[in-house]
Each structure stands twice: as C-alpha cells, then as structure tokens.
N, CA, C, O and the ligand as a Tripos MOL2 file, in Angstrom:
@<TRIPOS>MOLECULE
protein
  241   239    61     0     0
PROTEIN
NO_CHARGES

@<TRIPOS>ATOM
      1 N         100.7020  170.2060  132.8750 N.3       1 MET1
      2 CA        100.6460  170.2710  131.4010 C.3       1 MET1
      3 C          99.4350  169.4890  130.9280 C.2       1 MET1
      4 O          98.9670  168.5590  131.5840 O.2       1 MET1
      5 N          98.9740  169.8730  129.8400 N.am      2 THR2
      6 CA         97.8600  169.1640  129.2180 C.3       2 THR2
      7 C          98.2050  168.9560  127.7380 C.2       2 THR2
      8 O          98.5070  169.8960  127.0020 O.2       2 THR2
      9 N          98.1460  167.6910  127.3420 N.am      3 LEU3
     10 CA         98.2830  167.4680  125.9280 C.3       3 LEU3
     11 C          96.9470  167.7780  125.2820 C.2       3 LEU3
     12 O          95.8830  167.3660  125.7450 O.2       3 LEU3
     13 N          97.0490  168.5180  124.1990 N.am      4 VAL4
     14 CA         95.8150  168.9140  123.4900 C.3       4 VAL4
     15 C          95.9030  168.3730  122.0820 C.2       4 VAL4
     16 O          96.9410  167.8730  121.6470 O.2       4 VAL4
     17 N          94.8100  168.4820  121.3910 N.am      5 THR5
     18 CA         94.8140  168.0620  120.0100 C.3       5 THR5
     19 C          95.8710  168.8790  119.2440 C.2       5 THR5
     20 O          95.9450  170.0960  119.4110 O.2       5 THR5
     21 N          96.6510  168.2490  118.4430 N.am      6 ALA6
     22 CA         97.6970  168.9500  117.7240 C.3       6 ALA6
     23 C          97.1140  170.1220  116.9800 C.2       6 ALA6
     24 O          96.0120  170.0640  116.4340 O.2       6 ALA6
     25 N          97.8970  171.2040  116.9750 N.am      7 PHE7
     26 CA         97.4780  172.3700  116.2160 C.3       7 PHE7
     27 C          98.7310  173.0980  115.6950 C.2       7 PHE7
     28 O          99.8420  172.8860  116.1800 O.2       7 PHE7
     29 N          98.5230  173.9180  114.7430 N.am      8 TYR8
     30 CA         99.6170  174.7440  114.2040 C.3       8 TYR8
     31 C          99.0320  176.0920  113.7770 C.2       8 TYR8
     32 O          97.8190  176.2680  113.6590 O.2       8 TYR8
     33 N          99.9370  177.0160  113.5550 N.am      9 SER9
     34 CA         99.5420  178.3740  113.1450 C.3       9 SER9
     35 C          99.4260  178.4290  111.6300 C.2       9 SER9
     36 O         100.1830  177.7950  110.8950 O.2       9 SER9
     37 N          98.4600  179.2040  111.1990 N.am     10 VAL10
     38 CA         98.3550  179.4150  109.7420 C.3      10 VAL10
     39 C          99.6250  180.1240  109.2520 C.2      10 VAL10
     40 O          99.9760  180.0310  108.0760 O.2      10 VAL10
     41 N         100.2970  180.8180  110.1410 N.am     11 ASN11
     42 CA        101.5110  181.5600  109.7600 C.3      11 ASN11
     43 C         102.7460  180.7090  109.5980 C.2      11 ASN11
     44 O         103.7880  181.1830  109.1440 O.2      11 ASN11
     45 N         102.6220  179.4130  109.9810 N.am     12 GLU12
     46 CA        103.7960  178.4990  109.7770 C.3      12 GLU12
     47 C         104.1770  178.4940  108.2680 C.2      12 GLU12
     48 O         105.3490  178.3990  107.9040 O.2      12 GLU12
     49 N         103.1600  178.5980  107.4360 N.am     13 ALA13
     50 CA        103.4240  178.5260  106.0110 C.3      13 ALA13
     51 C         104.3340  179.6750  105.5130 C.2      13 ALA13
     52 O         104.9590  179.5890  104.4560 O.2      13 ALA13
     53 N         104.3760  180.7610  106.3340 N.am     14 LEU14
     54 CA        105.2240  181.8820  105.9440 C.3      14 LEU14
     55 C         106.7040  181.6810  106.3650 C.2      14 LEU14
     56 O         107.5840  182.4270  105.9360 O.2      14 LEU14
     57 N         106.9530  180.6720  107.2030 N.am     15 LYS15
     58 CA        108.3090  180.4370  107.6720 C.3      15 LYS15
     59 C         109.0430  179.5110  106.7170 C.2      15 LYS15
     60 O         108.4330  178.7970  105.9200 O.2      15 LYS15
     61 N         110.4050  179.5410  106.8190 N.am     16 PRO16
     62 CA        111.1590  178.5410  106.0710 C.3      16 PRO16
     63 C         110.7380  177.1330  106.5070 C.2      16 PRO16
     64 O         110.4160  176.8990  107.6720 O.2      16 PRO16
     65 N         110.7470  176.2100  105.5540 N.am     17 ALA17
     66 CA        110.1690  174.8590  105.8100 C.3      17 ALA17
     67 C         110.7850  174.2410  107.0430 C.2      17 ALA17
     68 O         110.0720  173.5870  107.8040 O.2      17 ALA17
     69 N         112.0640  174.4120  107.2800 N.am     18 GLN18
     70 CA        112.6940  173.7240  108.4120 C.3      18 GLN18
     71 C         112.2760  174.2990  109.7510 C.2      18 GLN18
     72 O         112.4940  173.6700  110.7860 O.2      18 GLN18
     73 N         111.6670  175.5040  109.7500 N.am     19 ASN19
     74 CA        111.2230  176.1090  111.0050 C.3      19 ASN19
     75 C         109.7630  175.8990  111.3250 C.2      19 ASN19
     76 O         109.2730  176.3690  112.3520 O.2      19 ASN19
     77 N         109.0790  175.2110  110.4720 N.am     20 ARG20
     78 CA        107.6460  175.0040  110.6710 C.3      20 ARG20
     79 C         107.3900  173.8880  111.6890 C.2      20 ARG20
     80 O         107.9430  172.7940  111.5830 O.2      20 ARG20
     81 N         106.5630  174.1790  112.6490 N.am     21 VAL21
     82 CA        106.2710  173.1800  113.6900 C.3      21 VAL21
     83 C         104.7850  173.1320  113.9950 C.2      21 VAL21
     84 O         104.0260  174.0230  113.6140 O.2      21 VAL21
     85 N         104.3840  172.0740  114.6890 N.am     22 HIS22
     86 CA        103.0500  172.0500  115.2910 C.3      22 HIS22
     87 C         103.2480  171.8840  116.7810 C.2      22 HIS22
     88 O         104.3450  171.5850  117.2540 O.2      22 HIS22
     89 N         102.1530  172.0860  117.5160 N.am     23 HIS23
     90 CA        102.1820  172.0500  118.9810 C.3      23 HIS23
     91 C         101.1450  171.0370  119.4870 C.2      23 HIS23
     92 O         100.1510  170.7690  118.8120 O.2      23 HIS23
     93 N         101.3890  170.4760  120.6880 N.am     24 ASN24
     94 CA        100.3740  169.6370  121.2660 C.3      24 ASN24
     95 C         100.3650  169.7190  122.7760 C.2      24 ASN24
     96 O          99.8150  168.8360  123.4340 O.2      24 ASN24
     97 N         100.9860  170.8010  123.3660 N.am     25 ASN25
     98 CA        101.0220  170.9980  124.7950 C.3      25 ASN25
     99 C         100.5260  172.4090  125.1100 C.2      25 ASN25
    100 O         101.0640  173.3870  124.5890 O.2      25 ASN25
    101 N          99.5180  172.5160  125.9480 N.am     26 ASP26
    102 CA         98.9140  173.8420  126.1320 C.3      26 ASP26
    103 C          99.7540  174.7640  127.0010 C.2      26 ASP26
    104 O          99.4360  175.9430  127.1610 O.2      26 ASP26
    105 N         100.8780  174.1940  127.5860 N.am     27 ALA27
    106 CA        101.7900  175.0490  128.3850 C.3      27 ALA27
    107 C         102.9190  175.5950  127.5350 C.2      27 ALA27
    108 O         103.7580  176.3320  128.0530 O.2      27 ALA27
    109 N         102.9760  175.2740  126.2760 N.am     28 CYS28
    110 CA        104.0770  175.6680  125.3680 C.3      28 CYS28
    111 C         103.9610  177.1940  125.1120 C.2      28 CYS28
    112 O         102.9420  177.6580  124.6030 O.2      28 CYS28
    113 N         104.9970  177.9560  125.4630 N.am     29 PRO29
    114 CA        104.9090  179.4400  125.2690 C.3      29 PRO29
    115 C         104.6920  179.8380  123.7810 C.2      29 PRO29
    116 O         103.7910  180.6310  123.5050 O.2      29 PRO29
    117 N         105.4470  179.3400  122.8650 N.am     30 PRO30
    118 CA        105.1770  179.7320  121.4650 C.3      30 PRO30
    119 C         103.7740  179.2940  121.0100 C.2      30 PRO30
    120 O         103.1150  179.9910  120.2370 O.2      30 PRO30
    121 N         103.3260  178.1120  121.5100 N.am     31 GLY31
    122 CA        102.0220  177.6790  121.1560 C.3      31 GLY31
    123 C         100.9370  178.5440  121.7340 C.2      31 GLY31
    124 O          99.9060  178.7880  121.1070 O.2      31 GLY31
    125 N         101.1920  179.0150  122.9720 N.am     32 ARG32
    126 CA        100.1950  179.8790  123.6010 C.3      32 ARG32
    127 C         100.0940  181.2780  122.9250 C.2      32 ARG32
    128 O          99.0830  181.9760  123.0020 O.2      32 ARG32
    129 N         101.2030  181.6210  122.2710 N.am     33 ASP33
    130 CA        101.2290  182.9060  121.5590 C.3      33 ASP33
    131 C         100.3900  182.9030  120.2880 C.2      33 ASP33
    132 O         100.1590  183.9560  119.6940 O.2      33 ASP33
    133 N          99.9360  181.7390  119.8700 N.am     34 ILE34
    134 CA         99.1680  181.6540  118.6570 C.3      34 ILE34
    135 C          97.7140  181.8880  119.0100 C.2      34 ILE34
    136 O          97.1030  181.0740  119.7030 O.2      34 ILE34
    137 N          97.1430  183.0130  118.5310 N.am     35 PRO35
    138 CA         95.7390  183.2530  118.8580 C.3      35 PRO35
    139 C          94.8570  182.1990  118.2350 C.2      35 PRO35
    140 O          95.2330  181.5650  117.2490 O.2      35 PRO35
    141 N          93.6850  182.0100  118.8090 N.am     36 SER36
    142 CA         92.8070  180.9140  118.3770 C.3      36 SER36
    143 C          92.4490  181.0140  116.9260 C.2      36 SER36
    144 O          92.3320  180.0090  116.2250 O.2      36 SER36
    145 N          92.2640  182.3090  116.4530 N.am     37 TRP37
    146 CA         91.8990  182.4330  115.0540 C.3      37 TRP37
    147 C          93.0030  182.1530  114.0610 C.2      37 TRP37
    148 O          92.7740  182.1190  112.8520 O.2      37 TRP37
    149 N          94.2200  181.9510  114.5850 N.am     38 GLU38
    150 CA         95.3200  181.5860  113.6730 C.3      38 GLU38
    151 C          95.6370  180.0900  113.8080 C.2      38 GLU38
    152 O          96.5510  179.5880  113.1530 O.2      38 GLU38
    153 N          94.8910  179.3860  114.6460 N.am     39 ARG39
    154 CA         95.2190  177.9350  114.8630 C.3      39 ARG39
    155 C          94.4090  177.1110  113.8890 C.2      39 ARG39
    156 O          93.2410  177.3580  113.5890 O.2      39 ARG39
    157 N          95.1480  176.0880  113.4110 N.am     40 LYS40
    158 CA         94.5320  175.0590  112.5750 C.3      40 LYS40
    159 C          94.7460  173.7710  113.2840 C.2      40 LYS40
    160 O          95.8160  173.5530  113.8520 O.2      40 LYS40
    161 N          93.7430  172.8810  113.2750 N.am     41 PRO41
    162 CA         93.8870  171.5210  113.8960 C.3      41 PRO41
    163 C          94.7620  170.6360  113.0670 C.2      41 PRO41
    164 O          94.7890  170.7120  111.8390 O.2      41 PRO41
    165 N          95.4960  169.7720  113.7850 N.am     42 GLY42
    166 CA         96.3280  168.8170  113.0580 C.3      42 GLY42
    167 C          97.8020  169.2250  113.1200 C.2      42 GLY42
    168 O          98.1620  170.1910  113.7930 O.2      42 GLY42
    169 N          98.6300  168.4880  112.4220 N.am     43 THR43
    170 CA        100.0610  168.7340  112.4710 C.3      43 THR43
    171 C         100.4840  169.5850  111.2760 C.2      43 THR43
    172 O         101.5490  170.2020  111.3120 O.2      43 THR43
    173 N          99.6750  169.6320  110.2220 N.am     44 GLY44
    174 CA        100.0750  170.3260  109.0350 C.3      44 GLY44
    175 C         101.2320  169.6120  108.3260 C.2      44 GLY44
    176 O         101.7740  170.1220  107.3450 O.2      44 GLY44
    177 N         101.6150  168.4000  108.8410 N.am     45 GLY45
    178 CA        102.7530  167.7200  108.2630 C.3      45 GLY45
    179 C         104.0410  168.2540  108.8000 C.2      45 GLY45
    180 O         105.1110  167.9120  108.2980 O.2      45 GLY45
    181 N         103.9660  169.1040  109.8330 N.am     46 TYR46
    182 CA        105.1460  169.7060  110.4200 C.3      46 TYR46
    183 C         105.6420  168.8610  111.6090 C.2      46 TYR46
    184 O         104.8880  168.0710  112.1770 O.2      46 TYR46
    185 N         106.8990  169.0390  111.9670 N.am     47 ARG47
    186 CA        107.4440  168.3130  113.1500 C.3      47 ARG47
    187 C         106.8840  168.9150  114.4610 C.2      47 ARG47
    188 O         106.3630  170.0300  114.4720 O.2      47 ARG47
    189 N         107.0000  168.1750  115.5200 N.am     48 LEU48
    190 CA        106.5200  168.6780  116.8230 C.3      48 LEU48
    191 C         107.5200  169.7540  117.3400 C.2      48 LEU48
    192 O         108.7380  169.5980  117.2480 O.2      48 LEU48
    193 N         106.9520  170.8280  117.8770 N.am     49 CYS49
    194 CA        107.7930  171.9250  118.3920 C.3      49 CYS49
    195 C         108.7000  171.4410  119.5490 C.2      49 CYS49
    196 O         108.2980  170.5960  120.3480 O.2      49 CYS49
    197 N         109.9000  171.9820  119.6200 N.am     50 GLU50
    198 CA        110.8320  171.5390  120.6210 C.3      50 GLU50
    199 C         110.3860  171.9010  122.0070 C.2      50 GLU50
    200 O         110.6370  171.1440  122.9450 O.2      50 GLU50
    201 N         109.7410  173.0170  122.1720 N.am     51 ASP51
    202 CA        109.2570  173.3870  123.5520 C.3      51 ASP51
    203 C         108.1730  172.3820  123.9870 C.2      51 ASP51
    204 O         108.1400  171.9610  125.1430 O.2      51 ASP51
    205 N         107.2960  172.0070  123.0570 N.am     52 CYS52
    206 CA        106.2730  170.9890  123.4130 C.3      52 CYS52
    207 C         106.9310  169.6980  123.8230 C.2      52 CYS52
    208 O         106.5330  169.0810  124.8110 O.2      52 CYS52
    209 N         107.9510  169.2730  123.0650 N.am     53 GLN53
    210 CA        108.6720  168.0320  123.3850 C.3      53 GLN53
    211 C         109.2730  168.0890  124.7630 C.2      53 GLN53
    212 O         109.1640  167.1430  125.5420 O.2      53 GLN53
    213 N         109.9370  169.2540  125.0750 N.am     54 ARG54
    214 CA        110.6150  169.3700  126.3300 C.3      54 ARG54
    215 C         109.6270  169.4390  127.4760 C.2      54 ARG54
    216 O         109.8260  168.7990  128.5080 O.2      54 ARG54
    217 N         108.5630  170.2100  127.3040 N.am     55 MET55
    218 CA        107.5620  170.3190  128.3850 C.3      55 MET55
    219 C         106.8820  169.0250  128.6840 C.2      55 MET55
    220 O         106.6300  168.7050  129.8460 O.2      55 MET55
    221 N         106.5700  168.2500  127.6300 N.am     56 THR56
    222 CA        105.9430  166.9800  127.8320 C.3      56 THR56
    223 C         106.9120  166.0120  128.5220 C.2      56 THR56
    224 O         106.5050  165.2320  129.3840 O.2      56 THR56
    225 N         108.1940  166.0650  128.1400 N.am     57 ARG57
    226 CA        109.1680  165.2060  128.7420 C.3      57 ARG57
    227 C         109.3670  165.5550  130.2170 C.2      57 ARG57
    228 O         109.6030  164.6640  131.0330 O.2      57 ARG57
    229 N         109.2760  166.8170  130.5620 N.am     58 GLU58
    230 CA        109.4450  167.2750  131.9330 C.3      58 GLU58
    231 C         108.1400  167.2010  132.7240 C.2      58 GLU58
    232 O         108.1180  167.5490  133.9050 O.2      58 GLU58
    233 N         107.0950  166.7690  132.1150 N.am     59 GLY59
    234 CA        105.7920  166.6230  132.7820 C.3      59 GLY59
    235 C         105.1250  167.9620  133.0580 C.2      59 GLY59
    236 O         104.4020  168.1120  134.0430 O.2      59 GLY59
    237 N         105.3660  168.9200  132.1950 N.am     60 ARG60
    238 CA        104.7060  170.2200  132.3780 C.3      60 ARG60
    239 C         103.6370  170.3800  131.3190 C.2      60 ARG60
    240 O         102.9530  171.4020  131.2820 O.2      60 ARG60
    241 ZN        104.9770  173.9940  121.0990 Zn       61 ZN61
@<TRIPOS>BOND
     1     1     2 1
     2     2     3 1
     3     3     4 2
     4     3     5 am
     5     5     6 1
     6     6     7 1
     7     7     8 2
     8     7     9 am
     9     9    10 1
    10    10    11 1
    11    11    12 2
    12    11    13 am
    13    13    14 1
    14    14    15 1
    15    15    16 2
    16    15    17 am
    17    17    18 1
    18    18    19 1
    19    19    20 2
    20    19    21 am
    21    21    22 1
    22    22    23 1
    23    23    24 2
    24    23    25 am
    25    25    26 1
    26    26    27 1
    27    27    28 2
    28    27    29 am
    29    29    30 1
    30    30    31 1
    31    31    32 2
    32    31    33 am
    33    33    34 1
    34    34    35 1
    35    35    36 2
    36    35    37 am
    37    37    38 1
    38    38    39 1
    39    39    40 2
    40    39    41 am
    41    41    42 1
    42    42    43 1
    43    43    44 2
    44    43    45 am
    45    45    46 1
    46    46    47 1
    47    47    48 2
    48    47    49 am
    49    49    50 1
    50    50    51 1
    51    51    52 2
    52    51    53 am
    53    53    54 1
    54    54    55 1
    55    55    56 2
    56    55    57 am
    57    57    58 1
    58    58    59 1
    59    59    60 2
    60    59    61 am
    61    61    62 1
    62    62    63 1
    63    63    64 2
    64    63    65 am
    65    65    66 1
    66    66    67 1
    67    67    68 2
    68    67    69 am
    69    69    70 1
    70    70    71 1
    71    71    72 2
    72    71    73 am
    73    73    74 1
    74    74    75 1
    75    75    76 2
    76    75    77 am
    77    77    78 1
    78    78    79 1
    79    79    80 2
    80    79    81 am
    81    81    82 1
    82    82    83 1
    83    83    84 2
    84    83    85 am
    85    85    86 1
    86    86    87 1
    87    87    88 2
    88    87    89 am
    89    89    90 1
    90    90    91 1
    91    91    92 2
    92    91    93 am
    93    93    94 1
    94    94    95 1
    95    95    96 2
    96    95    97 am
    97    97    98 1
    98    98    99 1
    99    99   100 2
   100    99   101 am
   101   101   102 1
   102   102   103 1
   103   103   104 2
   104   103   105 am
   105   105   106 1
   106   106   107 1
   107   107   108 2
   108   107   109 am
   109   109   110 1
   110   110   111 1
   111   111   112 2
   112   111   113 am
   113   113   114 1
   114   114   115 1
   115   115   116 2
   116   115   117 am
   117   117   118 1
   118   118   119 1
   119   119   120 2
   120   119   121 am
   121   121   122 1
   122   122   123 1
   123   123   124 2
   124   123   125 am
   125   125   126 1
   126   126   127 1
   127   127   128 2
   128   127   129 am
   129   129   130 1
   130   130   131 1
   131   131   132 2
   132   131   133 am
   133   133   134 1
   134   134   135 1
   135   135   136 2
   136   135   137 am
   137   137   138 1
   138   138   139 1
   139   139   140 2
   140   139   141 am
   141   141   142 1
   142   142   143 1
   143   143   144 2
   144   143   145 am
   145   145   146 1
   146   146   147 1
   147   147   148 2
   148   147   149 am
   149   149   150 1
   150   150   151 1
   151   151   152 2
   152   151   153 am
   153   153   154 1
   154   154   155 1
   155   155   156 2
   156   155   157 am
   157   157   158 1
   158   158   159 1
   159   159   160 2
   160   159   161 am
   161   161   162 1
   162   162   163 1
   163   163   164 2
   164   163   165 am
   165   165   166 1
   166   166   167 1
   167   167   168 2
   168   167   169 am
   169   169   170 1
   170   170   171 1
   171   171   172 2
   172   171   173 am
   173   173   174 1
   174   174   175 1
   175   175   176 2
   176   175   177 am
   177   177   178 1
   178   178   179 1
   179   179   180 2
   180   179   181 am
   181   181   182 1
   182   182   183 1
   183   183   184 2
   184   183   185 am
   185   185   186 1
   186   186   187 1
   187   187   188 2
   188   187   189 am
   189   189   190 1
   190   190   191 1
   191   191   192 2
   192   191   193 am
   193   193   194 1
   194   194   195 1
   195   195   196 2
   196   195   197 am
   197   197   198 1
   198   198   199 1
   199   199   200 2
   200   199   201 am
   201   201   202 1
   202   202   203 1
   203   203   204 2
   204   203   205 am
   205   205   206 1
   206   206   207 1
   207   207   208 2
   208   207   209 am
   209   209   210 1
   210   210   211 1
   211   211   212 2
   212   211   213 am
   213   213   214 1
   214   214   215 1
   215   215   216 2
   216   215   217 am
   217   217   218 1
   218   218   219 1
   219   219   220 2
   220   219   221 am
   221   221   222 1
   222   222   223 1
   223   223   224 2
   224   223   225 am
   225   225   226 1
   226   226   227 1
   227   227   228 2
   228   227   229 am
   229   229   230 1
   230   230   231 1
   231   231   232 2
   232   231   233 am
   233   233   234 1
   234   234   235 1
   235   235   236 2
   236   235   237 am
   237   237   238 1
   238   238   239 1
   239   239   240 2
@<TRIPOS>SUBSTRUCTURE
     1 MET1         2 RESIDUE 1 A MET
     2 THR2         6 RESIDUE 1 A THR
     3 LEU3        10 RESIDUE 1 A LEU
     4 VAL4        14 RESIDUE 1 A VAL
     5 THR5        18 RESIDUE 1 A THR
     6 ALA6        22 RESIDUE 1 A ALA
     7 PHE7        26 RESIDUE 1 A PHE
     8 TYR8        30 RESIDUE 1 A TYR
     9 SER9        34 RESIDUE 1 A SER
    10 VAL10       38 RESIDUE 1 A VAL
    11 ASN11       42 RESIDUE 1 A ASN
    12 GLU12       46 RESIDUE 1 A GLU
    13 ALA13       50 RESIDUE 1 A ALA
    14 LEU14       54 RESIDUE 1 A LEU
    15 LYS15       58 RESIDUE 1 A LYS
    16 PRO16       62 RESIDUE 1 A PRO
    17 ALA17       66 RESIDUE 1 A ALA
    18 GLN18       70 RESIDUE 1 A GLN
    19 ASN19       74 RESIDUE 1 A ASN
    20 ARG20       78 RESIDUE 1 A ARG
    21 VAL21       82 RESIDUE 1 A VAL
    22 HIS22       86 RESIDUE 1 A HIS
    23 HIS23       90 RESIDUE 1 A HIS
    24 ASN24       94 RESIDUE 1 A ASN
    25 ASN25       98 RESIDUE 1 A ASN
    26 ASP26      102 RESIDUE 1 A ASP
    27 ALA27      106 RESIDUE 1 A ALA
    28 CYS28      110 RESIDUE 1 A CYS
    29 PRO29      114 RESIDUE 1 A PRO
    30 PRO30      118 RESIDUE 1 A PRO
    31 GLY31      122 RESIDUE 1 A GLY
    32 ARG32      126 RESIDUE 1 A ARG
    33 ASP33      130 RESIDUE 1 A ASP
    34 ILE34      134 RESIDUE 1 A ILE
    35 PRO35      138 RESIDUE 1 A PRO
    36 SER36      142 RESIDUE 1 A SER
    37 TRP37      146 RESIDUE 1 A TRP
    38 GLU38      150 RESIDUE 1 A GLU
    39 ARG39      154 RESIDUE 1 A ARG
    40 LYS40      158 RESIDUE 1 A LYS
    41 PRO41      162 RESIDUE 1 A PRO
    42 GLY42      166 RESIDUE 1 A GLY
    43 THR43      170 RESIDUE 1 A THR
    44 GLY44      174 RESIDUE 1 A GLY
    45 GLY45      178 RESIDUE 1 A GLY
    46 TYR46      182 RESIDUE 1 A TYR
    47 ARG47      186 RESIDUE 1 A ARG
    48 LEU48      190 RESIDUE 1 A LEU
    49 CYS49      194 RESIDUE 1 A CYS
    50 GLU50      198 RESIDUE 1 A GLU
    51 ASP51      202 RESIDUE 1 A ASP
    52 CYS52      206 RESIDUE 1 A CYS
    53 GLN53      210 RESIDUE 1 A GLN
    54 ARG54      214 RESIDUE 1 A ARG
    55 MET55      218 RESIDUE 1 A MET
    56 THR56      222 RESIDUE 1 A THR
    57 ARG57      226 RESIDUE 1 A ARG
    58 GLU58      230 RESIDUE 1 A GLU
    59 GLY59      234 RESIDUE 1 A GLY
    60 ARG60      238 RESIDUE 1 A ARG
    61 ZN61       241 GROUP 0 **** ****
C-alpha cells in the first residue's frame, strides 16, 4: 500500500453529506475508481474513507 496525498472526487458533492469521504491510500478500490480528472487534492473537509482506513490498518 502507498499512502498518497489526500484526494476526493468532485462527485462527492453530489452525495448525501454523511456519505462523502476522501481517500489517502492508492490501493483503495473506491478511490481507484475515481478517474484522475475527477480527483481534487485535499480532504474536502470529508472524513477518511473506511476502505482506506482498513487497508492502511492492514498494511495494504
Ligand atoms: Zn478510500
């Protein structure tokens, strides 16, 4: 696993507020699904995605 600079999708803004997340692990499947042109750097003020948390905890 590689921790990367936090990023989020421009489409997070379309989701209900409680579902909005940012990513910081390049092995995260939902994060990988975000094409580069939809990525914004930073957290957007959103919480860290649960897949990223789990993968980082498991060392992936
Ligand atoms: Zn993630």
